C-alpha positions as CSV (number, residue, x, y, z in Angstrom):
1,M,22.5,3.0,-40.4
2,P,25.1,2.2,-42.6
3,H,28.6,3.6,-41.8
4,F,31.8,3.6,-44.1
5,D,35.2,4.2,-43.2
6,L,36.0,5.7,-46.5
7,C,34.2,6.9,-49.3
8,L,35.1,7.5,-52.9
9,T,33.4,9.2,-55.3
10,W,35.1,8.1,-59.2
11,N,33.3,8.4,-62.7
12,W,36.3,7.6,-65.0
13,E,36.1,4.3,-66.2
14,Y,39.8,3.5,-66.4
15,D,40.2,4.2,-62.4
16,A,38.7,0.7,-62.2
17,D,42.3,-1.1,-61.6
18,F,42.8,1.5,-59.1
19,V,39.5,1.0,-57.8
20,R,39.9,-3.0,-57.2
21,L,43.4,-2.4,-55.8
22,L,41.8,0.3,-52.9
23,E,39.0,-2.3,-52.5
24,T,41.6,-4.7,-51.8
25,A,43.9,-2.2,-49.4
26,C,40.5,-1.9,-47.5
27,Q,39.8,-5.2,-47.0
28,A,43.7,-5.4,-45.9
29,H,43.1,-2.8,-42.8
30,G,39.5,-4.0,-42.2
31,L,38.3,-0.8,-43.4
32,S,34.5,-0.5,-45.3
33,L,34.8,1.1,-48.7
34,L,31.7,3.2,-50.0
35,Q,31.9,3.8,-53.8
36,I,30.0,6.5,-55.4
37,R,29.6,6.4,-59.3
38,P,27.1,7.7,-61.8
39,D,24.8,5.3,-61.5
40,N,24.3,5.7,-58.1
41,L,24.8,9.0,-56.9
42,A,21.4,10.3,-56.9
43,A,20.8,7.4,-54.1
44,S,23.9,8.1,-52.6
45,L,23.0,11.8,-52.0
46,V,19.4,10.9,-50.7
47,Q,21.0,8.6,-48.5
48,L,23.5,11.0,-47.0
49,N,21.5,13.7,-46.6
50,S,18.8,12.2,-44.5
51,G,21.5,10.2,-42.4
52,A,20.8,6.6,-43.4
53,T,24.6,6.6,-44.6
54,T,27.3,8.1,-43.5
55,F,31.5,7.9,-43.7
56,D,34.7,9.6,-42.0
57,A,36.9,9.8,-45.1
58,L,36.7,10.7,-48.5
59,L,38.6,10.8,-51.9
60,D,36.7,12.6,-54.4
61,R,38.0,11.5,-58.0
62,A,35.1,12.6,-59.7
63,S,33.7,16.2,-58.9
64,E,36.7,18.1,-60.9
65,V,34.4,17.2,-64.3
66,D,31.5,16.2,-63.0
67,E,29.5,19.1,-60.7
68,R,26.8,16.6,-59.7
69,F,29.4,14.8,-57.0
70,L,30.1,18.5,-55.3
71,P,27.4,17.4,-52.8
72,V,29.5,14.9,-51.3
73,E,32.1,17.3,-51.0
74,A,29.8,19.4,-49.1
75,W,28.3,16.8,-47.0
76,A,32.2,15.6,-46.2
77,F,32.7,19.7,-45.2
78,T,30.2,19.9,-43.1
79,H,30.2,16.6,-41.3
80,D,33.7,17.0,-40.3
81,A,34.7,14.0,-42.3
82,Y,38.7,13.3,-43.5
83,R,39.2,14.8,-46.9
84,I,41.8,13.6,-49.1
85,N,42.8,16.3,-51.0
86,P,40.2,19.1,-49.7
87,R,38.7,21.0,-52.3
88,E,39.7,24.1,-51.8
89,C,43.6,22.9,-51.4
90,S,43.3,21.4,-55.1
91,L,41.7,24.4,-56.2
92,W,44.4,26.7,-54.8
93,S,47.2,24.5,-56.1
94,E,46.2,24.0,-59.2
95,D,47.0,27.6,-60.4
96,K,50.4,27.5,-61.5
97,A,50.7,31.0,-61.4
98,T,49.9,31.0,-57.1
99,M,52.2,28.0,-57.1
100,H,55.2,29.6,-59.0
101,L,55.4,32.4,-56.1
102,E,54.8,29.9,-53.5
103,F,57.6,27.6,-54.5
104,I,59.7,30.6,-55.0
105,A,59.2,31.9,-51.4
106,H,59.9,28.5,-50.0
107,G,63.3,28.4,-51.8
108,L,61.9,26.0,-54.8
109,Y,63.5,26.6,-57.8
110,T,61.5,27.4,-61.2
111,P,62.1,27.9,-64.7
112,H,62.1,31.4,-65.2
113,T,59.1,32.9,-65.5
114,I,56.7,35.9,-66.7
115,I,53.5,36.1,-65.8
116,L,50.5,37.7,-67.8
117,P,47.4,38.8,-66.1
118,P,43.9,37.6,-67.4
119,Y,42.9,39.4,-70.4
120,A,39.5,39.7,-69.0
121,E,41.1,41.9,-66.3
122,K,43.8,43.9,-68.5
123,P,43.3,43.6,-72.2
124,K,46.1,46.1,-72.9
125,I,49.8,45.5,-71.0
126,P,53.2,46.5,-71.3
127,S,55.3,44.5,-73.8
128,P,57.6,42.3,-71.1
129,N,60.9,41.8,-71.9
130,L,61.2,38.0,-73.1
131,N,65.1,38.0,-73.7
132,P,66.3,36.0,-70.4
133,L,63.4,33.7,-71.4
134,G,65.5,32.5,-74.7
135,N,63.7,31.4,-77.9
136,P,61.8,29.3,-77.9
137,F,60.0,29.3,-74.7
138,V,56.9,28.2,-73.5
139,I,53.0,29.5,-72.6
140,K,50.7,27.9,-70.5
141,P,47.6,29.2,-68.8
142,A,47.8,29.1,-64.9
143,R,44.8,26.5,-64.5
144,G,44.2,23.4,-66.5
145,G,46.7,20.0,-67.4
146,G,46.7,17.5,-70.0
147,G,48.9,20.2,-72.2
148,E,45.5,22.0,-73.1
149,G,46.2,25.5,-74.2
150,V,50.1,25.1,-73.9
151,V,52.4,26.5,-76.5
152,L,55.9,24.6,-76.3
153,E,57.5,26.4,-79.3
154,A,56.7,29.8,-78.9
155,A,59.1,32.4,-80.3
156,S,56.8,36.1,-80.3
157,L,55.0,38.1,-78.1
158,E,52.2,38.2,-80.6
159,Q,52.0,34.3,-79.9
160,A,51.3,35.4,-75.9
161,L,49.1,38.0,-76.8
162,A,46.7,35.7,-78.9
163,A,47.2,32.7,-75.9
164,R,45.4,35.4,-73.6
165,Q,42.6,35.3,-75.9
166,R,42.1,32.2,-75.9
167,Y,41.3,31.8,-72.6
168,P,40.5,35.6,-71.5
169,D,39.6,34.3,-67.8
170,E,43.2,33.0,-66.9
171,K,46.3,34.3,-65.8
172,Y,49.2,32.9,-68.3
173,L,52.7,31.9,-67.5
174,L,55.4,32.3,-70.3
175,Q,58.6,30.1,-69.3
176,A,62.1,29.5,-70.5
177,R,62.6,26.0,-71.6
178,V,64.4,23.4,-69.7
179,N,67.4,21.4,-70.7
180,T,68.4,18.5,-68.7
181,Q,71.6,16.2,-68.0
182,Q,72.0,12.9,-68.9
183,L,72.5,10.6,-65.8
184,G,73.3,7.4,-67.1
185,S,71.1,6.1,-70.1
186,H,68.2,8.9,-69.2
187,P,67.8,12.2,-69.7
188,A,67.0,13.8,-66.2
189,W,63.3,14.4,-66.1
190,F,61.4,12.9,-63.5
191,R,57.6,12.8,-62.6
192,V,57.5,12.2,-59.0
193,M,54.2,10.7,-56.9
194,C,53.6,11.5,-53.5
195,G,50.8,9.3,-52.2
196,A,50.2,9.6,-48.4
197,G,53.1,10.7,-47.4
198,Q,55.0,8.3,-49.6
199,V,57.2,9.7,-52.6
200,Y,57.6,7.7,-55.8
201,P,60.5,9.2,-58.1
202,C,60.4,7.8,-61.7
203,W,62.6,8.9,-64.9
204,W,59.7,10.3,-67.5
205,D,60.0,11.0,-70.8
206,P,58.2,14.1,-71.6
207,N,57.3,12.8,-74.9
208,S,56.1,9.3,-74.5
209,H,54.7,9.9,-71.1
210,V,56.7,6.8,-70.3
211,Y,57.8,6.3,-66.3
212,T,60.6,4.1,-65.4
213,P,61.1,4.3,-61.3
214,V,64.2,5.5,-60.1
215,T,66.0,2.4,-58.5
216,P,67.8,3.1,-54.9
217,A,70.8,2.3,-56.7
218,E,70.2,5.2,-59.2
219,E,69.2,7.4,-56.2
220,A,72.5,7.0,-54.6
221,E,74.5,6.8,-57.6
222,F,73.2,10.4,-59.2
223,G,72.6,12.1,-56.0
224,L,68.9,12.2,-56.2
225,G,67.3,12.4,-52.5
226,A,66.5,15.8,-53.6
227,L,63.4,14.6,-55.5
228,R,62.1,13.4,-52.5
229,E,63.0,16.6,-50.3
230,I,61.4,18.7,-52.6
231,T,58.6,16.5,-53.0
232,H,57.8,16.5,-49.6
233,R,58.1,20.5,-49.1
234,I,55.4,20.8,-52.3
235,A,53.0,18.7,-50.1
236,D,53.5,21.3,-47.3
237,I,53.0,24.0,-49.5
238,S,49.7,22.5,-50.8
239,K,48.3,20.8,-48.3
240,L,47.6,17.8,-50.5
241,S,48.5,13.9,-50.1
242,I,48.1,12.5,-53.6
243,F,49.6,14.3,-56.3
244,S,52.8,14.2,-58.9
245,T,55.2,16.7,-59.9
246,E,57.8,17.1,-62.7
247,I,61.4,17.8,-61.7
248,A,64.5,18.4,-64.2
249,Y,67.9,18.4,-63.3
250,T,69.8,21.0,-65.4
251,P,73.5,21.3,-67.0
252,A,73.8,24.1,-64.1
253,S,73.3,21.0,-61.5
254,L,69.7,22.5,-60.4
255,F,66.8,20.5,-59.6
256,L,63.9,22.8,-61.3
257,V,60.4,22.3,-60.5
258,V,58.6,22.4,-64.0
259,D,55.1,21.1,-63.6
260,Y,54.3,22.1,-60.5
261,V,51.3,20.2,-58.3
262,N,49.0,17.7,-60.5
263,D,46.0,16.6,-58.6
264,Q,43.3,13.9,-59.5
265,I,46.4,11.9,-61.2
266,D,46.3,9.4,-63.8
267,L,46.6,6.0,-62.3
268,R,46.3,3.7,-64.9
269,L,48.4,1.0,-64.7
270,Q,51.6,0.5,-66.8
271,S,50.4,-3.1,-67.5
272,K,47.3,-2.0,-69.1
273,A,48.4,1.3,-70.9
274,A,52.1,2.0,-72.0
275,D,52.1,5.5,-70.6
276,G,50.5,4.6,-67.4
277,V,52.2,4.6,-63.9
278,P,53.8,1.2,-62.7
279,D,51.5,-1.2,-61.3
280,A,53.4,-1.2,-57.8
281,I,53.6,2.3,-57.2
282,V,49.4,2.7,-57.8
283,E,49.3,-0.4,-55.1
284,N,51.3,1.3,-53.1
285,I,49.3,4.7,-53.4
286,A,45.8,2.6,-52.9
287,S,47.5,1.3,-49.6
288,G,48.6,4.6,-48.1
289,I,44.9,5.8,-48.7
290,A,43.4,3.1,-46.8
291,R,46.4,3.8,-44.0
292,L,45.1,7.6,-44.1
293,A,41.4,6.3,-43.7
294,E,42.6,4.1,-41.2
295,S,44.2,7.0,-39.3
296,H,41.2,8.9,-39.3
297,H,38.6,6.4,-38.0
298,K,36.1,8.0,-35.8
């Protein structure tokens, strides 16, 4: 009976370089890797359900966009396999409205925010006071990523009410725009990757989406150790092992968590795409995943 230490489900062609690095990391740790892709999904499910194939740990990078992969996650759950980023944690943490309240409860700073209920549940709502948000402000649905449904230059309540109807089942967040300090040659906007307990802070340009790793010297010079502390706290709150978050350092000298938890992070290599993640970080994340699988070997 074939038994694997780690199962990876994936269906995005641009994950190929990450998969290659994960294969190398697994080999370095003496681990076997089962890859389930669209082309072998049906056969793999037959093997799993018959008991002909088993695995100890799962990293699911497919079911979020293709529900045909959900039975693999279900098999892992019912067979007590270790799930990296369990589905229930991913679904809970992707709700920005929920995370906003959780972060405040845990002492993390966030932009000033007004949360509106879903239009489908409450079509008519009292007019909120938008003055504390400033003008313009940001409108974003509670779920979704990649900027989908986000209005960056909102200026009126009417825009917010219209946005609610675009995704009527979603809560909406109205948020103050965030200004940053200038630290050296960089605006103080960061995207921080968390990979299996390790934190990788990067300067990040919200317009070009280009990552530049924060050097140890910069971290010391500008007092950026808080980026690591905040990201570890987000990991504790979300119960996720692999994610990214966006943090801004404001003129008021506050670290604000701006984009809360990004699960299913884009792991394209920077050497292949200008807006990809620095290669060394992706390689370290792959090694961290292998270590997680090794630590949960049965």
